Rosetta silent file (secondary structure, phi, psi, omega in degrees, C-alpha in Angstrom):
SEQUENCE: MGVNPKQQSGFTLVEVLVTMAIFAVIGIASYQVLSQMVSTEQQSSERREALEQLQFSQLLMQQDIRQIVAKPTRPNDTEVTHQYVSNDVGYFDSEPGVLAFVRSGFDNPGDVLPRAELQPVIYRVMNGQLQRVSYSFVNDRSNEPTIQTLLDDVTDLSFRFYRGAGQSDGNRGFEQGWNAEWRTEGDLPKAIEVTLQTEKYGEIKRVFLVAGEGSAGRQSAGESNAD
SCORE:     score description
SCORE:     0.000 S_00000001
   1 L     0.000  127.546 -176.145    0.000    0.000    0.000 S_00000001
   2 L   -76.595  155.640  179.219    1.538    3.363   -1.054 S_00000001
   3 L   -97.680  131.274  178.936    2.104    6.309    1.285 S_00000001
   4 L   -67.479  124.174 -178.812    0.366    9.568    0.482 S_00000001
   5 H   -57.097  -31.455 -179.564    3.068   12.196   -0.102 S_00000001
   6 H   -67.315  -20.746 -178.819    0.978   14.782    1.777 S_00000001
   7 H   -90.507   -4.422  179.134    1.193   12.609    4.909 S_00000001
   8 L   -73.170  136.396  178.518    5.016   12.533    4.931 S_00000001
   9 L   -83.336  154.395  179.356    6.623   14.584    7.786 S_00000001
  10 L   146.853  173.408 -178.895    9.416   17.115    7.102 S_00000001
  11 L  -118.045  144.531  175.264   10.213   20.756    6.321 S_00000001
  12 L   -81.997  166.149 -179.996   10.411   22.475    3.037 S_00000001
  13 H   -61.223  -38.034  179.594   13.412   24.602    2.074 S_00000001
  14 H   -63.925  -43.113  179.652   11.396   27.787    2.577 S_00000001
  15 H   -63.164  -40.029  178.523   10.393   26.743    6.091 S_00000001
  16 H   -63.889  -43.695  179.655   14.025   25.974    6.980 S_00000001
  17 H   -64.087  -41.407  178.496   15.168   29.355    5.655 S_00000001
  18 H   -63.041  -43.470  179.794   12.421   31.185    7.553 S_00000001
  19 H   -62.580  -43.364  178.996   13.331   29.334   10.763 S_00000001
  20 H   -62.921  -39.812  179.278   17.024   30.157   10.338 S_00000001
  21 H   -64.188  -39.992  179.131   16.184   33.803    9.749 S_00000001
  22 H   -63.739  -45.787  178.865   14.080   33.919   12.917 S_00000001
  23 H   -63.854  -35.998  178.660   16.882   32.368   14.996 S_00000001
  24 H   -64.493  -43.150  178.782   19.384   34.787   13.461 S_00000001
  25 H   -62.940  -43.766  178.653   17.217   37.764   14.415 S_00000001
  26 H   -62.316  -40.719 -179.935   16.794   36.400   17.946 S_00000001
  27 H   -64.862  -42.915  179.332   20.552   35.812   18.202 S_00000001
  28 H   -64.396  -43.887  179.202   21.411   39.327   17.038 S_00000001
  29 H   -62.325  -42.339  179.582   18.881   40.873   19.423 S_00000001
  30 H   -64.392  -39.897  179.232   20.207   38.768   22.317 S_00000001
  31 H   -64.416  -42.387  179.852   23.787   39.771   21.511 S_00000001
  32 H   -62.834  -42.126  178.402   22.876   43.454   21.422 S_00000001
  33 H   -64.076  -44.663  179.742   21.086   43.195   24.773 S_00000001
  34 H   -64.461  -42.512  178.986   24.031   41.316   26.313 S_00000001
  35 H   -62.070  -40.430  178.764   26.538   43.762   24.841 S_00000001
  36 H   -65.314  -39.663  178.996   24.546   46.692   26.221 S_00000001
  37 H   -64.796  -42.712  179.518   24.422   45.075   29.666 S_00000001
  38 H   -64.663  -43.490  179.507   28.176   44.426   29.638 S_00000001
  39 H   -63.532  -42.309  178.833   28.898   47.993   28.472 S_00000001
  40 H   -63.919  -41.929  179.493   26.576   49.455   31.118 S_00000001
  41 H   -65.411  -38.941  179.030   28.165   47.339   33.834 S_00000001
  42 H   -65.837  -43.933  178.508   31.641   48.386   32.707 S_00000001
  43 H   -63.840  -41.803  178.993   30.691   52.068   32.709 S_00000001
  44 H   -63.448  -40.020  179.973   29.060   51.716   36.131 S_00000001
  45 H   -65.518  -42.532  179.231   32.160   49.958   37.463 S_00000001
  46 H   -64.242  -42.713  179.157   34.464   52.682   36.097 S_00000001
  47 H   -67.419  -37.017  178.549   32.307   55.454   37.563 S_00000001
  48 H   -65.069  -43.786  178.506   32.094   53.631   40.886 S_00000001
  49 H   -63.800  -40.883  178.861   35.880   53.244   41.003 S_00000001
  50 H   -63.935  -40.308  178.768   36.351   56.906   40.067 S_00000001
  51 H   -66.981  -40.803  177.440   33.926   57.979   42.803 S_00000001
  52 H   -63.999  -38.147  177.151   35.657   55.762   45.357 S_00000001
  53 H   -63.603  -41.989  177.886   38.988   57.267   44.306 S_00000001
  54 H   -64.240  -45.948 -179.793   37.586   60.766   44.788 S_00000001
  55 H   -62.153  -40.258  179.918   36.127   59.898   48.194 S_00000001
  56 H   -65.089  -42.544 -179.783   39.412   58.313   49.298 S_00000001
  57 H   -62.728  -39.846  179.903   41.425   61.363   48.235 S_00000001
  58 H   -69.238  -39.447  178.452   39.099   63.672   50.167 S_00000001
  59 H   -65.073  -43.219 -179.694   39.195   61.455   53.270 S_00000001
  60 H   -64.923  -41.981  178.663   42.988   61.215   53.173 S_00000001
  61 H   -64.562  -39.725  178.315   43.335   64.970   52.755 S_00000001
  62 H   -62.669  -44.948  179.878   40.924   65.556   55.634 S_00000001
  63 H   -63.674  -41.610 -179.979   42.874   63.248   57.952 S_00000001
  64 H   -64.564  -47.831 -176.514   46.186   64.863   57.031 S_00000001
  65 H   -66.081  -37.671  179.573   44.969   68.432   57.455 S_00000001
  66 H   -64.041  -24.338 -176.243   43.271   67.689   60.770 S_00000001
  67 L  -104.905   19.388  175.926   46.601   66.413   62.133 S_00000001
  68 E   -61.878  136.563  179.103   48.771   69.366   61.070 S_00000001
  69 L  -123.124  158.570  178.188   51.249   70.268   63.812 S_00000001
  70 L   -83.057   93.482 -176.543   53.399   73.318   64.491 S_00000001
  71 L  -128.426  120.186  175.753   56.773   71.942   63.473 S_00000001
  72 L   -61.357  142.883 -177.341   59.726   74.049   62.250 S_00000001
  73 E  -135.729  175.360  175.793   61.055   72.811   58.891 S_00000001
  74 L  -124.844   77.800 -175.883   63.746   73.465   56.312 S_00000001
  75 L   -63.423  -28.151  177.541   61.860   73.814   53.008 S_00000001
  76 L  -104.557   15.191  177.005   64.987   75.008   51.172 S_00000001
  77 L    66.576   10.790  179.282   67.257   72.548   53.067 S_00000001
  78 L  -129.172  -72.946 -175.104   69.136   75.399   54.758 S_00000001
  79 L   -81.634  140.381  175.644   67.218   77.912   56.850 S_00000001
  80 L   -81.266  132.318  177.680   64.797   76.820   59.562 S_00000001
  81 E  -120.800  144.055  176.362   61.340   78.319   59.171 S_00000001
  82 L  -101.787   19.391  171.754   58.515   78.533   61.676 S_00000001
  83 L   -87.285  104.578 -167.246   55.947   78.873   58.916 S_00000001
  84 L   -80.324  -18.505  177.834   54.138   75.616   59.583 S_00000001
  85 E  -130.506  138.113 -178.698   51.914   75.604   56.469 S_00000001
  86 E  -141.102  137.886  169.409   52.993   76.683   52.994 S_00000001
  87 L  -124.552   34.670 -179.139   51.370   76.987   49.582 S_00000001
  88 L   -89.506  110.127 -179.012   54.412   78.640   48.010 S_00000001
  89 L   -69.376  -10.309  176.563   55.147   76.941   44.667 S_00000001
  90 L   -69.528  -23.767  179.321   58.619   78.462   44.832 S_00000001
  91 L   -91.646  -30.559 -170.391   59.594   75.852   47.428 S_00000001
  92 L  -128.837  139.508  179.115   57.857   72.796   46.013 S_00000001
  93 L   -71.892  121.872  176.979   57.470   71.423   42.489 S_00000001
  94 L  -164.792  155.777 -178.929   53.852   71.592   41.389 S_00000001
  95 L   -83.379  -76.948 -177.197   51.895   72.788   38.387 S_00000001
  96 L   -90.771  -24.216 -175.223   48.856   74.835   39.502 S_00000001
  97 L  -167.719  163.652 -177.273   49.050   74.691   43.305 S_00000001
  98 E  -153.485  152.722  174.024   50.681   73.103   46.335 S_00000001
  99 E  -141.969  124.385 -177.553   50.146   72.594   50.070 S_00000001
 100 E  -128.381  141.295 -179.702   52.945   71.506   52.405 S_00000001
 101 E  -166.990  176.980  174.417   52.904   70.810   56.145 S_00000001
 102 E  -116.223  131.959 -179.988   53.918   68.351   58.851 S_00000001
 103 E  -116.231  155.514  175.610   51.326   66.028   60.331 S_00000001
 104 E   -94.587  179.603  176.681   51.303   63.860   63.435 S_00000001
 105 L    81.392   17.265  176.954   50.071   60.296   63.726 S_00000001
 106 L   -76.585  108.490 -170.871   52.717   58.748   61.454 S_00000001
 107 L   -55.034  129.879  174.509   52.622   55.157   62.708 S_00000001
 108 L  -146.752   71.888 -173.575   55.793   53.958   64.415 S_00000001
 109 H   -56.287  126.033  177.704   54.707   50.995   66.579 S_00000001
 110 H    68.214   14.168 -177.948   56.907   50.568   69.623 S_00000001
 111 H    52.102   39.546 -178.637   59.206   53.358   68.391 S_00000001
 112 L   -70.267  -42.149 -178.252   61.054   50.705   66.385 S_00000001
 113 L   -82.472  148.070 -177.796   62.068   53.054   63.582 S_00000001
 114 L   -79.361   62.726  179.073   64.570   55.854   64.284 S_00000001
 115 L  -156.668  164.204  175.910   62.098   58.663   63.730 S_00000001
 116 L   -83.473  174.617  178.705   59.293   60.550   65.427 S_00000001
 117 L   -88.524   42.773  178.594   55.617   60.044   64.635 S_00000001
 118 E  -118.130  143.962 -176.507   55.751   63.119   62.413 S_00000001
 119 E  -139.322  122.032  173.039   55.485   63.084   58.650 S_00000001
 120 E   -73.867  133.339 -176.296   56.065   65.871   56.116 S_00000001
 121 E  -130.152  138.375  176.628   53.299   65.843   53.507 S_00000001
 122 E  -129.328  127.745  171.099   52.958   67.727   50.225 S_00000001
 123 E  -103.508  127.210 -176.656   49.837   67.851   48.061 S_00000001
 124 E  -148.283  172.201  174.765   50.595   68.853   44.492 S_00000001
 125 E  -121.694  122.708  176.558   49.517   68.414   40.867 S_00000001
 126 E  -133.241  128.324  179.447   51.950   66.905   38.383 S_00000001
 127 L    54.055   38.758  177.838   51.054   65.853   34.839 S_00000001
 128 L    76.623   11.888 -178.737   47.372   66.306   35.595 S_00000001
 129 E  -116.463  133.462  170.345   47.501   64.073   38.680 S_00000001
 130 E   -78.416  120.560 -176.037   46.762   65.034   42.262 S_00000001
 131 E  -120.494  145.227  171.051   49.643   63.548   44.232 S_00000001
 132 E  -108.100  115.517 -178.985   50.391   63.076   47.908 S_00000001
 133 E  -107.821  128.613 -178.991   54.148   63.237   48.494 S_00000001
 134 E  -134.852  153.439  178.641   55.483   62.169   51.881 S_00000001
 135 L  -122.287  158.799 -179.703   58.881   61.719   53.495 S_00000001
 136 L   -79.841  -25.102 -177.615   60.028   59.527   56.365 S_00000001
 137 L  -129.765  148.304 -174.328   61.818   62.356   58.179 S_00000001
 138 L   -67.495  -49.969 -174.340   60.870   65.982   58.658 S_00000001
 139 L  -115.815   31.408  177.121   64.194   67.658   57.857 S_00000001
 140 L  -134.817  106.734 -179.166   65.962   64.934   55.891 S_00000001
 141 L  -103.116   20.057 -177.884   65.192   64.730   52.174 S_00000001
 142 L   -70.740  -29.224  178.855   68.049   62.347   51.342 S_00000001
 143 L   -85.339  153.496  178.153   65.665   59.419   50.906 S_00000001
 144 L   -67.392  137.263 -179.835   63.320   59.133   47.954 S_00000001
 145 L   -74.513  161.335  171.952   59.797   60.344   48.786 S_00000001
 146 E   -92.839  120.607 -177.590   56.694   58.215   48.627 S_00000001
 147 E  -111.208  118.410 -178.149   54.465   59.514   45.815 S_00000001
 148 E  -115.028  119.228  178.042   50.826   58.435   45.884 S_00000001
 149 E   -82.472  123.618 -175.279   48.555   59.332   42.962 S_00000001
 150 E  -103.679  -38.593 -177.715   45.090   60.194   44.245 S_00000001
 151 E  -144.586  149.007  174.755   43.204   61.623   41.247 S_00000001
 152 L  -106.132  167.412  174.747   43.638   61.906   37.493 S_00000001
 153 L    58.389   41.023  176.531   42.586   64.653   35.088 S_00000001
 154 E   -92.970  125.175 -177.603   43.119   67.476   37.609 S_00000001
 155 E  -103.805  -17.942 -179.328   43.405   70.865   35.901 S_00000001
 156 E  -157.319  149.043  178.254   43.695   73.194   38.894 S_00000001
 157 E  -145.063  126.719 -179.780   44.429   73.120   42.625 S_00000001
 158 E  -146.135  161.806 -175.611   44.166   76.073   44.991 S_00000001
 159 E  -137.364  152.261  167.921   43.886   76.775   48.713 S_00000001
 160 E  -134.764  155.356 -172.634   42.580   79.418   51.097 S_00000001
 161 E  -126.998  133.810 -179.705   43.258   79.739   54.787 S_00000001
 162 E  -102.739  120.521  177.898   40.946   80.867   57.564 S_00000001
 163 L  -101.830  -52.182 -179.347   42.536   82.774   60.398 S_00000001
 164 L   169.301  161.720 -179.778   39.641   84.681   61.964 S_00000001
 165 L   -58.347  135.244  178.071   37.116   87.414   61.350 S_00000001
 166 L    84.071    3.723 -179.457   38.735   90.692   60.409 S_00000001
 167 L  -123.463   48.874 -177.402   42.019   89.085   59.407 S_00000001
 168 L  -116.721  174.307  173.600   41.475   88.516   55.685 S_00000001
 169 L   -81.602   74.310 -174.864   42.735   89.922   52.410 S_00000001
 170 H   -59.894  -34.538 -178.721   39.941   92.465   52.316 S_00000001
 171 H   -70.501   -9.729  178.506   41.414   94.349   49.402 S_00000001
 172 H   -99.760    0.695  175.481   41.128   91.193   47.304 S_00000001
 173 L    80.172   16.102  179.355   37.425   90.808   47.849 S_00000001
 174 L   -81.290  158.926  176.478   37.571   87.556   49.805 S_00000001
 175 L   -60.524  155.159 -175.367   35.078   86.671   52.498 S_00000001
 176 L   -60.403  127.840  176.691   35.962   87.895   55.949 S_00000001
 177 L    97.939  -11.594 -176.457   38.665   85.816   57.591 S_00000001
 178 E  -102.394  141.954  178.888   39.954   84.015   54.482 S_00000001
 179 E  -130.964  144.429 -179.117   43.381   84.482   52.903 S_00000001
 180 L   -79.386  -19.226 -179.477   44.774   83.155   49.634 S_00000001
 181 L  -133.649  155.003  176.473   48.265   82.673   51.084 S_00000001
 182 L  -122.756  104.102 -175.507   49.686   81.654   54.446 S_00000001
 183 L  -120.909   -0.148 -178.294   52.922   83.458   55.144 S_00000001
 184 L   -80.698  156.878  179.744   52.826   84.086   58.895 S_00000001
 185 L  -111.382  152.491  173.211   55.084   82.293   61.345 S_00000001
 186 L    85.506    3.445  178.020   54.378   80.776   64.706 S_00000001
 187 E  -149.643  174.538 -179.173   50.724   79.841   64.209 S_00000001
 188 E  -125.165  153.321  173.964   48.358   77.666   62.191 S_00000001
 189 L   -70.558  158.146  176.397   45.154   78.420   60.287 S_00000001
 190 L   -80.213  -27.773  179.495   41.867   77.385   61.822 S_00000001
 191 E  -155.690  155.878  177.960   40.673   75.840   58.581 S_00000001
 192 E  -127.188  128.165  176.840   41.899   75.219   55.033 S_00000001
 193 E   -97.110  126.728 -179.550   39.698   75.419   51.960 S_00000001
 194 E  -111.509  127.108  177.715   40.734   73.103   49.129 S_00000001
 195 E  -121.245  120.767  177.874   39.462   73.708   45.596 S_00000001
 196 E  -112.188  137.706  172.579   40.025   71.098   42.897 S_00000001
 197 E  -114.582  118.809 -178.020   39.128   71.511   39.235 S_00000001
 198 E  -125.228  156.540  178.633   38.755   68.189   37.438 S_00000001
 199 L   -72.044  -30.817 -176.257   37.653   67.128   33.988 S_00000001
 200 L   -81.633  -42.582 -170.459   35.279   64.492   35.372 S_00000001
 201 L  -113.785   -2.083 -176.145   33.607   66.354   38.223 S_00000001
 202 E    74.139 -139.634 -178.159   34.205   70.018   37.507 S_00000001
 203 E   -88.657  131.384  176.933   34.930   72.118   40.581 S_00000001
 204 E  -122.170  123.348 -177.248   35.178   70.396   43.962 S_00000001
 205 E  -127.209  126.245  178.585   35.462   72.604   47.032 S_00000001
 206 E  -133.547  148.850  175.174   35.922   71.356   50.605 S_00000001
 207 E  -116.517  124.905 -178.301   36.754   73.050   53.904 S_00000001
 208 E  -115.928  133.032  178.026   38.819   71.063   56.411 S_00000001
 209 E   -78.993  147.242  176.193   39.331   72.037   60.040 S_00000001
 210 L  -103.228  113.167 -175.146   42.811   72.102   61.533 S_00000001
 211 L   -65.695  -32.953 -177.340   42.704   70.426   64.941 S_00000001
 212 L   -95.929   27.697 -176.414   45.987   71.971   66.081 S_00000001
 213 L   -64.380  160.685  178.124   45.035   75.510   65.049 S_00000001
 214 E   109.467 -178.634 -177.720   46.191   78.505   67.011 S_00000001
 215 E   -75.344  149.837  175.997   49.493   79.841   68.234 S_00000001
 216 L  -139.492  131.528 -177.322   52.339   77.558   69.078 S_00000001
 217 L   -62.399  140.841  179.389   55.459   78.600   70.865 S_00000001
 218 L   -68.711  142.296 -179.779   58.593   78.620   68.760 S_00000001
 219 L   -90.140  160.758  179.310   61.022   75.837   69.471 S_00000001
 220 L   -72.587  169.651 -179.221   64.675   76.333   70.124 S_00000001
 221 H   -61.938  -36.373  178.498   67.284   75.724   67.437 S_00000001
 222 H   -64.955  -40.476  178.976   68.149   72.394   68.995 S_00000001
 223 H   -68.577  -37.251 -176.747   64.530   71.261   68.900 S_00000001
 224 H   -68.954  -19.936 -179.693   64.052   72.447   65.345 S_00000001
 225 L   -87.036   -2.131 -178.877   66.899   70.258   64.127 S_00000001
 226 L   -68.354  159.151 -179.255   65.243   67.101   65.391 S_00000001
 227 L    63.886    0.000    0.000   63.998   64.489   62.938 S_00000001
């Protein structure tokens, strides 16, 4: 008994081509969705890392500034100065701005290392990077410094210093109590305003309090040569 050709199972060439086209469209759509998800996740990860980097730099700067101490230094390796905070680019290599000081709290467990718990710190911008430069000893620059890159794409760095009401650069139009430079000796500012200009975030402005603000008695020549 013969088999009716209409009852035979199978696909025609047209049906196979249509099916392949449908799977191809589904595959392309799935790839585009997956690619978009991967790209979005990568962008989110990069932005998250950049934000964490920014937050870390601000936290580190806050901790350093809060622990500024009145310590005589030798910024030009010769004369001792009692100017405890400096933003003079003539002393330190930096592109748009610089801040230099000595901070306390430099870990030295059990006083094992031959140094005090004081650390000279410099914030500067080099090649578009915000850098934290630190030394192991206050008045000894013979060793190579530790350079830590905190932020990229920094276009400007500037500082202002708060001394007190009525003690500002009034002729420059600044708010009462704020000064663009710190050139006095024997004391510390009460607060430091840090302004960063970055390509990613634009202008970032923070004010950090100085815990050791106020006058500090000058140390003798013997004390100033320590560290």
